[in-house]
DSSP file (Angstrom, degrees, kcal/mol; ACC not computed):
  #  RESIDUE AA STRUCTURE BP1 BP2  ACC     N-H-->O    O-->H-N    N-H-->O    O-->H-N    TCO  KAPPA ALPHA  PHI   PSI    X-CA   Y-CA   Z-CA
    1    1 A M              0   0    0      0, 0.0     2,-0.5     0, 0.0     0, 0.0   0.000 360.0 360.0 360.0 131.3  128.0  127.4   96.6
    2    2 A T        -     0   0    0      2,-0.0     2,-0.2     3,-0.0     5,-0.0  -0.793 360.0-152.4 -96.8 129.9  125.5  124.8   95.6
    3    3 A S    >   -     0   0    0     -2,-0.5     3,-1.6     1,-0.1     4,-0.4  -0.550  31.2-108.3 -93.0 166.0  122.7  125.6   93.2
    4    4 A T  G >  S+     0   0    0      1,-0.3     3,-0.9     2,-0.2    -1,-0.1   0.741 117.1  68.7 -66.5 -20.5  119.3  123.9   93.2
    5    5 A M  G 3  S+     0   0    0      1,-0.2    -1,-0.3     3,-0.0    -3,-0.0   0.785  97.8  52.6 -66.6 -24.2  120.4  122.3   89.9
    6    6 A D  G <  S+     0   0    0     -3,-1.6     2,-0.5     2,-0.1    -1,-0.2   0.589  89.1  97.0 -84.5 -11.0  122.9  120.3   91.9
    7    7 A T    <   -     0   0    0     -3,-0.9    33,-0.2    -4,-0.4     2,-0.1  -0.687  69.5-140.5 -86.7 122.6  120.3  119.1   94.4
    8    8 A Q  E     -a   40   0A   0     31,-1.3    33,-2.9    -2,-0.5     2,-0.5  -0.425  11.4-132.1 -76.9 156.2  118.9  115.6   93.7
    9    9 A R  E     -a   41   0A   0     31,-0.2     2,-0.5    -2,-0.1    33,-0.2  -0.934  15.6-165.8-111.8 132.3  115.2  114.9   94.1
   10   10 A L  E     -a   42   0A   0     31,-2.9    33,-2.7    -2,-0.5     2,-0.3  -0.971  13.5-145.8-120.3 116.1  114.1  111.8   96.0
   11   11 A H  E     -a   43   0A   0     -2,-0.5     2,-0.3    31,-0.2    33,-0.2  -0.658  17.1-172.4 -89.6 136.1  110.4  110.9   95.6
   12   12 A F  E     -a   44   0A   0     31,-3.1    33,-1.0    -2,-0.3     5,-0.0  -0.913  32.2-105.1-124.0 149.5  108.5  109.3   98.5
   13   13 A H    >   -     0   0    0     -2,-0.3     3,-2.1    31,-0.1     4,-0.2  -0.537  38.1-120.3 -64.7 138.9  105.1  107.8   98.8
   14   14 A P  G >  S+     0   0    0      0, 0.0     3,-1.6     0, 0.0     4,-0.4   0.738 107.1  74.1 -60.3 -22.3  102.9  110.4  100.7
   15   15 A D  G 3  S+     0   0    0      1,-0.3     4,-0.3     2,-0.1     3,-0.2   0.729  93.1  55.9 -60.5 -20.4  102.2  107.9  103.5
   16   16 A Y  G <> S+     0   0    0     -3,-2.1     4,-2.3     1,-0.2    -1,-0.3   0.466  78.8  93.8 -93.4  -1.7  105.8  108.5  104.7
   17   17 A L  H <> S+     0   0    0     -3,-1.6     4,-2.8     1,-0.2     5,-0.2   0.935  86.0  46.1 -58.9 -50.9  105.6  112.3  105.1
   18   18 A D  H  > S+     0   0    0     -4,-0.4     4,-2.4     1,-0.2     6,-0.2   0.900 112.9  50.2 -61.5 -41.0  104.7  112.3  108.8
   19   19 A A  H  >>S+     0   0    0     -4,-0.3     6,-1.6     2,-0.2     5,-1.5   0.880 112.1  47.4 -66.2 -37.9  107.4  109.7  109.7
   20   20 A V  H ><5S+     0   0    0     -4,-2.3     3,-0.6     2,-0.2    -2,-0.2   0.939 113.5  47.7 -67.4 -45.9  110.1  111.7  107.8
   21   21 A R  H 3<5S+     0   0    0     -4,-2.8    -2,-0.2     1,-0.2    -1,-0.2   0.886 113.3  48.5 -60.3 -38.9  109.0  114.9  109.5
   22   22 A A  H 3<5S-     0   0    0     -4,-2.4    -1,-0.2    -5,-0.2    -2,-0.2   0.634 111.0-121.3 -78.3 -14.2  109.0  113.3  113.0
   23   23 A G  T <<5S+     0   0    0     -4,-0.9    -3,-0.2    -3,-0.6    -4,-0.1   0.555  83.4 114.9  85.0   7.7  112.4  111.7  112.4
   24   24 A S  S   <S+     0   0    0     -5,-1.5     2,-0.5    -6,-0.2    52,-0.3   0.623  73.4  55.2 -85.0 -12.4  111.2  108.1  112.9
   25   25 A K        +     0   0    0     -6,-1.6    50,-0.2    50,-0.1    -2,-0.2  -0.959  57.5 152.8-119.1 110.9  112.1  107.4  109.2
   26   26 A T        +     0   0    0     48,-3.1    79,-2.7    -2,-0.5     2,-0.3   0.315  60.8  46.2-121.2   4.4  115.7  108.2  108.5
   27   27 A T  E     -B  104   0A   0     47,-1.0     2,-0.3    77,-0.2    77,-0.2  -0.941  57.7-161.8-138.9 163.7  116.4  105.8  105.7
   28   28 A T  E     -B  103   0A   0     75,-1.6    75,-3.2    -2,-0.3     2,-0.5  -0.986  18.6-132.9-143.9 141.0  114.7  104.7  102.5
   29   29 A V  E     -B  102   0A   0     -2,-0.3     2,-0.4    73,-0.2    73,-0.2  -0.824  25.5-165.9 -95.4 129.5  115.4  101.5  100.4
   30   30 A R  E     -B  101   0A   0     71,-2.9    71,-2.5    -2,-0.5     2,-0.5  -0.942  10.7-164.7-122.0 139.0  115.8  102.1   96.7
   31   31 A F  S    S-     0   0    0     -2,-0.4    69,-0.1    69,-0.2    63,-0.0  -0.985  80.5 -13.0-123.7 120.5  115.7   99.6   93.9
   32   32 A R  S    S+     0   0    0     -2,-0.5    -1,-0.2    67,-0.4    68,-0.1   0.868 107.8 110.8  55.7  39.4  117.1  100.7   90.4
   33   33 A D        -     0   0    0     -3,-0.1    -1,-0.1     2,-0.0    68,-0.1  -0.705  62.6-146.2-142.9  83.2  117.0  104.3   91.6
   34   34 A P        -     0   0    0      0, 0.0     2,-0.3     0, 0.0    -3,-0.1  -0.244  20.1-178.3 -61.2 136.5  120.6  105.6   92.0
   35   35 A V        -     0   0    0     -5,-0.1     2,-0.3   -27,-0.0    -2,-0.0  -0.982   8.8-158.5-134.5 144.1  121.1  108.1   94.9
   36   36 A E        -     0   0    0     -2,-0.3    20,-0.2     3,-0.1   -28,-0.1  -0.846  29.7 -96.4-119.8 158.6  124.3  109.9   95.9
   37   37 A T  S    S+     0   0    0     -2,-0.3    20,-0.2    20,-0.1    68,-0.1  -0.406  81.4  62.9 -68.1 151.4  125.3  111.6   99.2
   38   38 A G  E    S- C   0  56A   0     18,-2.2    18,-3.3    -2,-0.1    20,-0.1  -0.777  90.5  -7.2 127.5-171.8  124.8  115.3   99.4
   39   39 A P  E     - C   0  55A   0      0, 0.0   -31,-1.3     0, 0.0     2,-0.3  -0.193  63.3-177.7 -59.1 146.0  121.9  117.8   99.3
   40   40 A V  E     -aC   8  54A   0     14,-2.5    14,-2.4   -33,-0.2     2,-0.6  -0.999  27.9-143.8-147.1 143.6  118.4  116.3   98.5
   41   41 A E  E     -aC   9  53A   0    -33,-2.9   -31,-2.9    -2,-0.3     2,-0.7  -0.957  21.7-149.2-103.5 118.8  114.9  117.5   98.0
   42   42 A M  E     -aC  10  52A   0     10,-3.1    10,-2.5    -2,-0.6     2,-0.5  -0.810  16.8-159.2 -92.6 115.0  112.5  114.9   99.5
   43   43 A V  E     -aC  11  51A   0    -33,-2.7   -31,-3.1    -2,-0.7     2,-0.5  -0.826  12.4-170.1-106.5 127.3  109.3  115.1   97.4
   44   44 A F  E     -aC  12  50A   0      6,-3.0     6,-2.4    -2,-0.5     2,-1.3  -0.972  19.7-139.1-116.6 120.1  106.0  113.8   98.6
   45   45 A E        +     0   0    0    -33,-1.0     2,-0.2    -2,-0.5     4,-0.2  -0.653  45.4 141.2 -85.5  93.5  103.2  113.7   95.9
   46   46 A L  S    S-     0   0    0     -2,-1.3     3,-0.1     2,-0.3   -33,-0.0  -0.375  76.7 -70.8-109.6-166.6  100.1  114.9   97.7
   47   47 A D  S    S+     0   0    0      1,-0.2     2,-0.5    -2,-0.2    -2,-0.0   0.932 136.3  27.8 -54.3 -43.9   97.3  117.1   96.3
   48   48 A D  S    S-     0   0    0     -4,-0.0    -2,-0.3    -3,-0.0    -1,-0.2  -0.982 106.6-108.1-114.3 131.6  100.0  119.8   96.5
   49   49 A E        -     0   0    0     -2,-0.5     2,-0.5    -4,-0.2    -4,-0.2  -0.335  30.4-153.5 -59.3 132.1  103.6  118.7   96.2
   50   50 A V  E     -C   44   0A   0     -6,-2.4    -6,-3.0    -2,-0.0     2,-0.5  -0.947  10.7-169.8-109.3 127.7  105.4  118.8   99.6
   51   51 A V  E     -C   43   0A   0     -2,-0.5     2,-0.4    -8,-0.2    -8,-0.2  -0.977   3.4-168.5-123.3 124.8  109.2  119.2   99.4
   52   52 A L  E     -C   42   0A   0    -10,-2.5   -10,-3.1    -2,-0.5     2,-0.3  -0.924  20.6-129.0-110.8 135.9  111.4  118.9  102.4
   53   53 A A  E     +C   41   0A   0     -2,-0.4    55,-2.3   -12,-0.2    56,-0.6  -0.639  45.5 138.7 -83.1 138.4  115.1  119.9  102.3
   54   54 A G  E     -CD  40 107A   0    -14,-2.4   -14,-2.5    -2,-0.3     2,-0.4  -0.882  43.3-113.2-157.6-171.2  117.6  117.4  103.5
   55   55 A V  E     -CD  39 106A   0     51,-2.4    51,-1.9    -2,-0.3     2,-0.7  -0.998  18.4-132.5-140.4 136.2  120.9  115.7  103.0
   56   56 A V  E     -CD  38 105A   0    -18,-3.3   -18,-2.2    -2,-0.4    49,-0.3  -0.803  26.0-179.9 -84.8 118.0  121.8  112.2  102.1
   57   57 A T  E     +     0   0A   0     47,-1.9     2,-0.3    -2,-0.7    48,-0.2   0.716  60.7   3.9 -95.5 -23.3  124.5  111.2  104.6
   58   58 A Q  E     - D   0 104A   0     46,-1.2    46,-3.0   -22,-0.1     2,-0.4  -0.978  51.1-157.7-161.1 146.2  125.2  107.6  103.5
   59   59 A V  E     - D   0 103A   0     -2,-0.3     2,-0.5    44,-0.2    44,-0.2  -0.977  14.6-166.5-129.3 118.5  124.3  105.1  100.8
   60   60 A R  E     - D   0 102A   0     42,-2.5    42,-3.0    -2,-0.4     2,-0.5  -0.897   8.2-150.1-105.5 130.8  124.8  101.4  101.5
   61   61 A S  E     + D   0 101A   0     -2,-0.5     2,-0.3    40,-0.2    40,-0.2  -0.865  36.1 131.3-100.3 131.5  124.6   98.8   98.7
   62   62 A L  E     - D   0 100A   0     38,-2.0    38,-3.5    -2,-0.5     2,-0.3  -0.932  53.6 -85.7-160.0 179.8  123.4   95.4   99.6
   63   63 A R  E >   - D   0  99A   0     -2,-0.3     3,-1.9    36,-0.2     4,-0.4  -0.676  37.9-113.7 -96.3 155.1  121.0   92.6   98.5
   64   64 A V  G >  S+     0   0    0     34,-2.0     3,-1.8    31,-0.4    33,-0.2   0.891 117.3  58.2 -51.7 -43.4  117.4   92.4   99.6
   65   65 A A  G 3  S+     0   0    0     31,-2.5    -1,-0.3     1,-0.3    32,-0.1   0.665  98.5  61.4 -64.2 -16.2  118.2   89.3  101.6
   66   66 A E  G <  S+     0   0    0     -3,-1.9    -1,-0.3    30,-0.2    -2,-0.2   0.483  75.8 117.1 -91.1  -3.7  120.8   91.1  103.6
   67   67 A L    <   -     0   0    0     -3,-1.8     2,-0.2    -4,-0.4    13,-0.0  -0.323  50.4-156.7 -62.8 148.4  118.3   93.6  105.1
   68   68 A T     >  -     0   0    0      1,-0.1     4,-1.9    11,-0.0     5,-0.1  -0.711  32.9-102.7-121.8 171.4  118.0   93.5  108.9
   69   69 A D  H  > S+     0   0    0     -2,-0.2     4,-2.6     1,-0.2     5,-0.2   0.870 123.1  58.1 -60.2 -36.0  115.4   94.4  111.5
   70   70 A A  H  > S+     0   0    0      1,-0.2     4,-2.3     2,-0.2    -1,-0.2   0.898 104.5  50.6 -61.9 -39.7  117.6   97.4  112.3
   71   71 A D  H  > S+     0   0    0      1,-0.2     4,-1.3     2,-0.2    -1,-0.2   0.921 110.5  50.0 -61.2 -43.0  117.2   98.5  108.6
   72   72 A A  H  <>S+     0   0    0     -4,-1.9     5,-2.8     1,-0.2    -2,-0.2   0.913 110.3  48.8 -63.0 -44.4  113.5   98.1  109.0
   73   73 A L  H ><5S+     0   0    0     -4,-2.6     3,-1.7     1,-0.2    -1,-0.2   0.912 110.1  50.6 -63.8 -43.3  113.3  100.2  112.2
   74   74 A A  H 3<5S+     0   0    0     -4,-2.3   -48,-3.1     1,-0.3   -47,-1.0   0.781 107.6  55.9 -64.2 -25.7  115.4  103.0  110.7
   75   75 A D  T 3<5S-     0   0    0     -4,-1.3    -1,-0.3   -50,-0.2    -2,-0.2   0.375 125.1-103.6 -88.4   3.6  113.0  103.0  107.7
   76   76 A G  T < 5S+     0   0    0     -3,-1.7     2,-0.2   -52,-0.3    -3,-0.2   0.629  79.9 126.3  88.7  14.2  110.0  103.5  110.0
   77   77 A F      < -     0   0    0     -5,-2.8    -1,-0.3    -6,-0.2    -2,-0.1  -0.680  65.5-125.3-105.8 160.8  108.7   99.9  110.0
   78   78 A R  S    S-     0   0    0     -2,-0.2     2,-0.3     1,-0.2    -5,-0.1   0.885  84.0 -22.5 -68.3 -40.1  107.9   97.6  112.9
   79   79 A D  S  > S-     0   0    0     -7,-0.1     4,-1.9     1,-0.1     3,-0.2  -0.937  73.7 -82.1-161.8 178.2  110.1   94.8  111.6
   80   80 A L  H  > S+     0   0    0     -2,-0.3     4,-2.8     1,-0.2     5,-0.2   0.851 120.6  58.5 -63.4 -36.8  111.8   93.2  108.6
   81   81 A A  H  > S+     0   0    0      1,-0.2     4,-2.2     2,-0.2    -1,-0.2   0.911 107.0  47.6 -61.1 -42.1  108.7   91.4  107.5
   82   82 A E  H  > S+     0   0    0      2,-0.2     4,-2.2    -3,-0.2    -1,-0.2   0.912 111.5  50.6 -65.9 -41.6  106.8   94.7  107.2
   83   83 A L  H  X S+     0   0    0     -4,-1.9     4,-2.4     1,-0.2    -2,-0.2   0.932 110.5  49.1 -60.4 -46.0  109.7   96.3  105.3
   84   84 A R  H  X S+     0   0    0     -4,-2.8     4,-2.1     1,-0.2    -1,-0.2   0.897 109.4  52.6 -62.6 -39.3  109.8   93.4  102.8
   85   85 A D  H  X S+     0   0    0     -4,-2.2     4,-1.6     1,-0.2    -1,-0.2   0.922 111.0  47.1 -59.9 -44.0  106.0   93.6  102.3
   86   86 A K  H  X S+     0   0    0     -4,-2.2     4,-2.7     2,-0.2     5,-0.3   0.871 108.5  54.7 -67.7 -36.6  106.3   97.3  101.5
   87   87 A L  H  X S+     0   0    0     -4,-2.4     4,-3.0     1,-0.2    -1,-0.2   0.915 108.5  48.8 -62.1 -41.4  109.2   96.7   99.1
   88   88 A R  H  < S+     0   0    0     -4,-2.1    -1,-0.2     2,-0.2    -2,-0.2   0.839 111.0  51.9 -66.7 -31.3  107.1   94.1   97.2
   89   89 A F  H  < S+     0   0    0     -4,-1.6    -2,-0.2    -5,-0.2    -1,-0.2   0.941 118.4  35.2 -66.8 -48.5  104.3   96.7   97.1
   90   90 A H  H  < S+     0   0    0     -4,-2.7    -2,-0.2     1,-0.3    -3,-0.2   0.835 133.7  27.5 -75.9 -33.2  106.5   99.5   95.7
   91   91 A Y    ><  -     0   0    0     -4,-3.0     3,-2.2    -5,-0.3    -1,-0.3  -0.732  68.7-178.0-130.9  80.6  108.7   97.1   93.5
   92   92 A P  T 3  S+     0   0    0      0, 0.0    -1,-0.1     0, 0.0    -4,-0.1   0.753  82.4  50.3 -56.1 -27.9  106.5   94.0   92.6
   93   93 A D  T 3  S+     0   0    0      2,-0.0     2,-0.1     0, 0.0    -5,-0.1   0.300  80.4 127.5 -95.6  11.3  109.3   92.3   90.7
   94   94 A I    <   -     0   0    0     -3,-2.2    -3,-0.0    -7,-0.2   -63,-0.0  -0.412  39.8-164.5 -71.8 143.8  112.0   92.6   93.4
   95   95 A A    >   -     0   0    0     -2,-0.1     3,-2.0     4,-0.1   -31,-0.4  -0.880  33.7-109.1-126.4 157.3  113.8   89.4   94.4
   96   96 A P  T 3  S+     0   0    0      0, 0.0   -31,-2.5     0, 0.0   -30,-0.2   0.770 118.9  52.6 -56.7 -26.8  115.9   88.5   97.5
   97   97 A T  T 3  S+     0   0    0    -33,-0.2     2,-0.1   -34,-0.1    -3,-0.0   0.486  85.2 113.5 -89.3  -2.8  119.0   88.4   95.3
   98   98 A D  S <  S-     0   0    0     -3,-2.0   -34,-2.0     1,-0.1     2,-0.3  -0.402  70.5-117.6 -71.5 144.6  118.5   91.9   93.8
   99   99 A D  E     + D   0  63A   0    -36,-0.2   -67,-0.4    -2,-0.1     2,-0.3  -0.650  40.5 173.1 -79.7 136.3  120.9   94.7   94.6
  100  100 A I  E     - D   0  62A   0    -38,-3.5   -38,-2.0    -2,-0.3     2,-0.4  -0.845  26.6-126.2-133.9 170.7  119.4   97.7   96.5
  101  101 A S  E     -BD  30  61A   0    -71,-2.5   -71,-2.9    -2,-0.3     2,-0.7  -0.986   7.4-150.8-120.9 133.8  120.5  100.8   98.2
  102  102 A V  E     -BD  29  60A   0    -42,-3.0   -42,-2.5    -2,-0.4     2,-0.6  -0.924  21.3-157.4-100.2 113.1  119.8  101.8  101.8
  103  103 A V  E     -BD  28  59A   0    -75,-3.2   -75,-1.6    -2,-0.7     2,-0.4  -0.827   3.3-157.5 -99.8 117.6  119.8  105.6  101.7
  104  104 A H  E     +BD  27  58A   0    -46,-3.0   -47,-1.9    -2,-0.6   -46,-1.2  -0.793  24.0 165.0 -93.7 133.1  120.4  107.4  105.0
  105  105 A F  E     - D   0  56A   0    -79,-2.7     2,-0.3    -2,-0.4   -49,-0.2  -0.935  22.5-162.1-142.7 164.9  119.1  111.0  105.2
  106  106 A Q  E     - D   0  55A   0    -51,-1.9   -51,-2.4    -2,-0.3     2,-0.1  -0.989  29.3-108.0-145.3 152.1  118.3  113.8  107.6
  107  107 A L  E     - D   0  54A   0     -2,-0.3   -53,-0.3   -53,-0.2   -55,-0.0  -0.478  15.9-159.8 -74.7 148.7  116.3  116.9  107.3
  108  108 A T              0   0    0    -55,-2.3   -54,-0.2    -2,-0.1    -1,-0.1   0.377 360.0 360.0-109.2   2.7  118.2  120.2  107.2
  109  109 A H              0   0    0    -56,-0.6   -55,-0.1     0, 0.0    -2,-0.1   0.502 360.0 360.0  39.1 360.0  115.2  122.4  108.3
């Protein structure tokens, strides 16, 4: 039996809430933010905190330069250029040679 103390929390920008709920965003790219497979609470910081229950199904480690259009689409973006722009917004000091994690998740409703 898993207690809530075992459940990791993954924080998201509130702009991504609708895409996660709709299932059009099923991954998130993380930089210097270790994530493991297993139960997760996806936290969206709005006026009132919104928490969605889910599970991290896979974590892929790669470099920023190795991201693909498929990664961008799974992350809810139009293309790789848009994903890279958002990564620079969230992580201003990120470089193409930096190691990142592509975190695959699904809601558990």
